[in-house]
C-alpha positions in Angstrom: 180.8 184.6 117.3 182.9 182.5 119.7 182.9 185.8 121.9 182.0 189.5 121.5 184.9 191.6 120.7 186.2 193.6 123.6 186.0 197.3 123.7 189.5 198.4 123.8 191.0 195.6 121.6 193.6 196.9 119.4 195.3 195.5 116.4 198.1 196.8 114.3 199.6 196.2 111.3 202.9 197.5 109.1 202.9 197.7 105.4 205.8 198.5 103.4 204.4 200.3 100.4 205.1 199.2 96.6 204.6 200.8 93.3 201.2 199.1 92.9 200.0 201.1 96.1 200.8 204.6 94.2 198.0 206.9 93.0 197.4 206.0 89.1 198.4 209.6 88.0 202.0 209.5 89.4 204.5 210.9 86.9 204.7 214.0 85.2 205.6 216.0 88.3 203.2 213.9 90.5 205.2 212.1 92.9 204.4 208.6 93.9 202.3 208.6 96.8 199.9 205.9 98.6 196.6 206.3 97.0 193.6 207.0 99.3 192.1 203.6 98.0 194.9 201.6 99.2 195.2 203.4 102.6 191.5 202.3 103.1 192.4 198.8 102.1 195.2 198.5 104.5 193.0 200.2 107.3 190.0 197.7 106.6 192.2 194.8 106.9 193.7 195.9 110.5 190.2 196.0 111.5 189.4 192.8 110.0 192.4 190.9 111.4 191.7 192.6 114.9 188.5 190.7 115.3 189.1 187.7 113.4 189.9 185.9 116.7 186.4 186.3 118.1 184.7 184.7 115.0 183.2 181.5 114.5 184.6 179.3 111.5 181.8 180.1 109.4 181.9 184.0 109.9 183.7 186.8 108.5 183.4 190.6 108.9 182.8 192.9 106.1 183.2 196.6 105.9 179.9 198.6 105.8 181.1 202.2 106.6 184.0 204.4 106.8 184.8 207.9 107.5 188.3 208.7 107.0 190.4 211.9 107.0 193.5 211.5 104.6 195.9 213.9 106.3 199.2 213.8 104.7 201.1 212.0 101.6 203.2 209.0 102.1 206.0 208.4 99.7 206.3 204.8 97.9 208.6 202.8 99.8 207.9 204.1 103.3 206.2 201.7 105.8 202.7 202.6 107.1 201.6 201.6 110.6 197.9 201.0 110.8 195.9 200.8 114.2 192.4 199.5 114.5 190.8 200.1 118.2 187.4 198.7 118.8 185.3 201.5 120.5 181.5 200.0 120.2 180.0 196.7 119.6 176.2 196.3 119.0 174.7 193.1 117.8 176.8 192.0 114.9 178.3 195.4 114.2 181.9 196.7 115.5 183.0 200.1 115.3 186.5 200.9 115.2 188.6 204.2 115.5 191.4 203.8 113.0 194.8 205.5 112.3 197.7 205.4 110.1 201.3 206.6 110.4 204.0 206.8 108.0 207.9 207.0 109.1 207.2 210.7 110.0 203.7 211.6 110.8 199.9 210.8 111.3 198.7 210.4 107.8 195.1 209.3 108.7 192.5 209.0 111.2 188.8 208.2 111.4 186.0 205.5 112.1 185.5 202.4 110.4 182.3 199.9 111.0 182.2 196.1 110.1 179.3 193.8 110.2 179.5 190.0 111.2 178.0 187.9 108.5 177.7 183.9 108.2 179.5 182.8 104.9 176.4 180.6 103.8 173.9 183.1 104.1 176.1 185.9 102.5 177.1 183.5 99.6 173.3 182.8 98.8 172.4 186.5 98.7 175.7 187.0 96.2 174.4 183.9 94.1 170.9 185.3 94.0 172.1 188.8 92.7 174.0 186.9 89.8 170.7 185.3 88.8 
């Protein structure tokens, strides 16, 4: 790492939701709303981008844990505002408090942990699994 991520560092991301973000079972009376897996992806991306500036060129962060409460539905077409705040840093692991809001209310809150990895070592491990 270039430098250790600072506790309190905050990243934000706004995502305009599209049909591709909807639950796959929308229709037949079920409104098109943002799926939980897409919401998790938005929050992970926010956390990843929050600490990117602290990483060396050969490092990346990967998600290793998430504890999320999806509190409210968001209709497709609304913008979701995500935030990730660093709350703990230990060795090569960073823990975030994460939140997401749509245009009307808080829709998700939780904790997310990311590990800092070296690309070469990580790629070698993946290749070994492939045989």
